[in-house]
C-alpha positions in Angstrom: -21.6 6.3 0.1 -19.0 5.0 -2.3 -15.5 4.9 -1.0 -12.5 2.5 -1.0 -13.2 0.0 1.9 -9.7 -1.3 2.0 -6.3 -2.0 0.5 -6.8 -4.1 -2.7 -2.8 -4.7 -2.9 0.1 -2.6 -1.5 3.1 -2.9 -4.6 6.5 -2.9 -3.4 9.6 -3.0 -5.5 12.0 -5.7 -5.0 15.5 -6.8 -6.4 14.9 -10.4 -4.9 11.5 -11.7 -5.5 12.5 -15.3 -4.1 13.3 -13.6 -0.9 10.0 -11.3 -0.4 8.2 -14.3 -1.1 9.6 -16.6 1.2 9.6 -14.2 4.1 5.8 -13.3 3.5 5.0 -17.1 2.9 6.7 -18.7 5.8 7.4 -16.0 8.4 3.9 -14.3 7.9 1.8 -17.1 6.5 0.6 -15.4 3.3 -0.3 -17.4 0.7 1.3 -17.2 -2.7 -1.4 -16.6 -5.4 -0.2 -15.2 -8.3 3.2 -15.0 -10.1 3.4 -13.6 -13.8 5.2 -11.4 -16.3 3.6 -7.7 -15.2 1.0 -6.7 -17.8 2.2 -3.8 -20.0 5.5 -3.7 -18.5 8.3 -5.5 -20.7 10.5 -7.8 -18.5 9.0 -7.1 -15.1 7.5 -9.6 -12.7 4.8 -9.4 -10.5 4.1 -11.6 -7.5 1.0 -11.4 -5.3 0.7 -12.8 -1.8 -2.6 -13.1 -0.2 -3.9 -11.7 3.0 -7.5 -12.5 2.6 -9.6 -12.5 -0.9 -9.8 -8.9 -0.9 -6.4 -7.8 0.2 -2.8 -8.7 -0.9 0.9 -7.7 -0.9 2.5 -7.1 -4.6 5.9 -7.5 -5.2 7.4 -5.9 -8.5 10.8 -7.1 -9.9 12.8 -5.5 -12.6 16.5 -5.6 -13.4 16.9 -2.0 -12.8 15.5 -2.2 -9.4 18.9 -4.1 -8.5 21.1 -0.9 -9.7 19.2 1.2 -7.4 20.8 1.9 -3.7 18.6 1.9 -0.6 19.3 4.9 1.5 17.7 5.2 5.0 16.2 8.6 5.3 15.8 8.7 1.4 14.4 5.6 -0.4 13.4 3.9 3.2 12.6 5.2 6.4 14.4 2.2 8.5 11.7 2.0 11.2 8.3 3.7 11.6 10.0 6.5 13.5 12.5 7.9 10.8 12.1 9.9 7.8 12.0 8.9 4.0 11.1 11.1 0.7 7.9 12.3 0.1 5.4 9.9 -1.8 7.8 6.8 -0.3 6.3 4.3 1.8 7.6 4.8 5.3 5.7 1.9 6.7 2.7 -0.4 6.2 0.9 -2.0 9.2 -1.1 -5.3 8.2 -4.4 -5.9 10.2 -5.4 -9.0 12.4 -8.7 -9.2 14.4 -7.8 -10.0 17.7 -5.2 -9.5 20.2 -4.7 -13.3 20.3 -4.2 -13.3 16.6 -1.4 -10.5 17.2 0.5 -12.4 19.9 0.1 -15.8 17.7 1.7 -13.8 15.2 4.4 -11.9 17.0 5.3 -15.9 18.2 5.4 -17.1 14.8 7.7 -14.2 13.2 10.0 -15.0 16.5 10.4 -18.6 15.7 11.6 -17.7 12.2 14.4 -16.0 13.9 13.1 -12.7 13.3 13.2 -9.8 15.9 9.9 -8.4 16.7 8.8 -6.0 19.3 5.6 -5.1 21.0 2.6 -5.2 21.6 2.7 -1.4 22.0 -0.5 -0.1 23.0 -1.5 3.2 21.0 -5.3 3.7 22.5 -7.0 2.7 19.6 -4.6 -0.2 18.3 -2.1 -2.4 19.6 1.0 -3.0 17.3 4.0 -5.1 17.0 6.8 -4.3 14.7 9.8 -5.9 12.9 11.8 -5.4 9.7 11.4 -7.5 6.3 14.0 -8.1 3.7 15.4 -5.2 1.5 14.7 -2.9 4.6 11.1 -2.7 4.9 9.5 -1.3 7.9 6.6 -3.4 8.9 3.7 -3.2 11.4 0.8 -5.7 12.6 -1.9 -4.2 14.4 -5.3 -4.7 15.8 -8.4 -2.7 16.8 -11.1 -3.6 19.3 -13.3 -1.0 17.9 -13.2 1.9 14.9 -11.2 4.9 15.7 -13.2 7.7 17.6 -12.4 11.0 15.9 -14.0 12.7 18.6 -11.0 11.5 21.2 -8.0 11.5 18.4 -8.1 14.7 16.3 -5.8 16.8 18.4 -6.7 20.4 18.1 -3.0 21.1 18.5 -2.1 19.2 15.7 -4.9 20.4 13.6 -3.8 23.8 13.8 0.0 23.0 13.1 -1.2 20.9 10.1 -2.9 24.4 8.7 -6.6 23.0 9.1 -9.2 25.1 10.0 -12.3 23.7 12.2 -14.3 23.9 8.7 -11.4 22.1 7.0 -12.0 19.3 9.8 -15.6 19.1 9.6 -15.5 18.9 5.7 -12.9 16.2 6.1 -14.8 14.1 8.7 -17.8 14.2 6.5 -16.7 13.8 2.8 -19.3 14.9 0.4 -21.2 11.8 -1.1 -20.8 11.8 -5.0 -23.8 10.8 -7.1 -22.7 9.1 -10.1 -24.0 11.0 -13.2 -25.9 9.5 -15.8 -23.3 9.7 -18.4 -19.7 9.0 -17.9 -17.4 11.9 -17.4 -14.7 12.5 -20.0 -11.0 12.8 -19.3 -10.3 16.7 -18.0 -7.5 18.4 -19.5 -4.3 17.9 -18.1 -3.7 20.2 -15.3 0.1 20.8 -14.0 -1.3 21.8 -10.7 -2.6 18.0 -10.2 -0.7 14.8 -9.5 0.2 13.3 -12.8 1.8 9.9 -13.5 5.6 9.8 -14.4 6.2 8.4 -18.0 7.6 9.7 -21.4 5.5 12.6 -22.3 4.4 11.6 -25.7 3.0 8.4 -24.3 1.2 10.1 -21.5 -0.5 12.5 -24.1 -1.4 9.6 -26.1 -3.1 8.1 -23.2 -4.6 11.1 -22.1 -6.2 11.4 -25.7 -7.8 7.8 -25.6 -11.0 7.0 -24.6 -11.9 4.9 -21.8 -12.8 2.0 -24.3 -9.6 2.6 -25.9 -7.2 2.4 -22.9 -9.7 -0.9 -21.8 -8.7 -2.5 -24.9 -5.1 -3.0 -23.4 -6.7 -5.2 -21.0 -5.0 -8.7 -20.5 -7.6 -10.6 -18.3 -6.3 -14.1 -19.5 -4.4 -16.0 -16.7 -1.0 -17.4 -17.8 -2.1 -21.0 -16.9 -4.8 -22.2 -18.8 -7.7 -24.1 -16.3 
């Protein structure tokens, strides 16, 4: 069945690109693989740190970001157990394959003078916890086996979430989607659906464009010619 199979990149706003790249490179051992002007966004810089060939942490730097205050409980949670505004990143957990790798990474983080707690055994995974620059709340986790839905879907929490038994069954068994023979056209804008935040005139123009017209905005050439 077609569905997302991982995180290609998680994009994080930063007012200090250098500090973030140094932290994710030196403290976490990730590799810098891209640093360029963000496509289609004037004045924005984009940096990519590699976890593996299909998974990256990306940073977006714009001058305006430095003018936005960090407010714990609003823009940032401050820890994995505190709130932040709807739609913000509460925390991110990176994956390693074994507990041995988890402990080795814990030691690497501590060797850089960064405090890290754990591992904590959650049953379906073991995790360590630490902070990153600009109040990032970070976690690294490992699982010996896939999560068993029969053991970890709590009926009490299901009820509090407002889900019925039928809802849970549907969510546990998403319907496959057979791709139609012809591409589907863009549906009319429905106020009840999520929408990107941008000037209305620009958004209306994008909604009125074809896939080919939007694709014409692509910039596939790298900044450094090989």
